[in-house]
C-alpha positions in Angstrom: 103.3 120.2 111.4 101.3 117.3 110.0 98.0 119.4 110.4 100.2 122.3 108.7 100.6 120.2 105.5 97.2 118.8 105.5 96.5 122.2 105.2 98.6 122.7 102.0 97.4 119.8 100.7 94.3 120.8 100.4 94.8 124.2 99.3 96.9 122.0 96.7 93.4 119.9 96.1 91.3 122.7 95.7 93.3 125.8 93.5 94.4 123.5 90.7 92.9 121.0 88.1 93.4 117.8 89.2 94.2 116.7 86.4 97.6 118.7 86.2 98.1 117.6 89.8 98.4 114.3 88.9 101.9 114.0 87.0 104.0 116.1 89.8 102.1 114.0 92.8 102.8 111.0 91.1 106.6 111.7 90.6 106.7 112.9 93.4 105.3 109.2 94.9 107.7 107.5 92.7 111.0 108.6 93.8 110.4 107.7 97.6 109.4 104.9 96.2 113.3 103.6 96.4 113.2 105.9 99.7 110.9 103.8 102.1 109.1 106.5 102.3 105.5 104.9 103.5 104.2 108.3 105.1 104.8 110.6 102.0 103.1 108.5 100.1 100.2 107.7 102.0 99.9 111.6 101.9 100.7 111.3 98.2 97.9 108.6 97.8 95.0 110.6 99.8 95.8 113.7 97.9 95.6 111.6 94.5 92.6 110.7 95.7 90.9 114.2 96.5 91.6 115.3 92.7 90.5 112.2 91.6 87.1 112.9 93.3 87.5 116.5 92.2 87.2 115.6 88.4 84.3 116.7 87.0 82.0 112.7 85.6 81.6 115.2 82.6 85.2 115.6 82.4 86.3 112.5 82.8 89.7 112.5 81.1 92.8 111.0 82.1 95.8 110.1 80.0 96.0 106.8 79.2 100.4 107.3 81.1 98.1 108.1 84.7 96.0 105.8 84.1 99.2 103.2 83.5 100.9 104.7 86.2 97.8 105.4 89.1 97.6 100.8 88.1 100.8 100.6 88.7 101.0 102.3 91.5 97.4 100.9 93.2 99.3 97.2 92.9 102.0 97.9 94.1 101.1 99.9 97.5 98.0 97.2 97.3 101.5 94.5 98.3 102.9 96.3 101.3 102.8 95.4 104.3 102.1 98.8 105.6 98.1 99.1 106.8 98.3 102.2 106.7 99.5 102.6 103.2 96.6 99.8 102.2 93.9 102.1 103.5 95.1 105.0 101.9 95.4 102.9 98.0 92.5 101.8 99.1 91.2 105.4 98.9 92.8 105.8 96.3 91.3 103.0 94.3 88.2 103.5 95.0 87.6 107.4 93.8 89.8 105.8 90.4 86.8 103.7 90.2 84.0 105.8 90.2 86.0 107.7 87.5 86.6 105.1 85.1 84.0 101.9 85.9 84.8 99.2 83.7 87.9 100.4 82.7 89.5 100.3 85.7 89.6 96.8 86.6 92.1 95.8 83.7 94.4 98.4 85.1 94.7 96.8 88.2 94.8 93.4 87.3 97.4 92.4 88.6 96.5 92.6 91.6 95.7 89.3 94.3 92.6 87.8 94.6 92.3 88.8 97.3 93.2 92.3 96.7 90.5 92.4 93.9 88.3 90.9 96.2 89.1 93.5 98.8 88.8 96.4 96.6 85.5 94.7 95.0 83.5 94.6 98.5 84.7 98.6 99.5 83.0 99.0 95.9 79.8 97.7 96.2 79.9 99.1 100.5 80.5 102.7 99.1 78.0 102.1 96.0 75.4 101.0 98.2 75.9 103.7 101.2 76.1 106.5 98.4 79.4 108.1 97.0 80.8 109.4 100.7 84.4 108.2 102.1 84.0 104.5 103.6 87.1 104.1 105.5 
């Protein structure tokens, strides 16, 4: 079942315009927040990260609402107790940082100093090792 869901998510990521796929995934995750659906949220975070990764750098245009929603989601998930959820959101944050660079930090300005240090560490590590996944 899980592998089938992963295949479907890969199909979604490869077949849609990345910026068009962001809002429906955000809406799903926000709806799951009320139901405490960590598994759905994790999968959604990974799909969002893949969508962000597939946005060409020269076309890096996210709507302000999308940026705000992604930032709010990142802050909420970084504060989660579930380590799998935190791992997924760090990966999302890395993709968002790669896309937005300096404009990333205002989106997550409400994270704790510890989380900011964690993100800074992984951003530096990723840049040192290249743009591949590090988690």
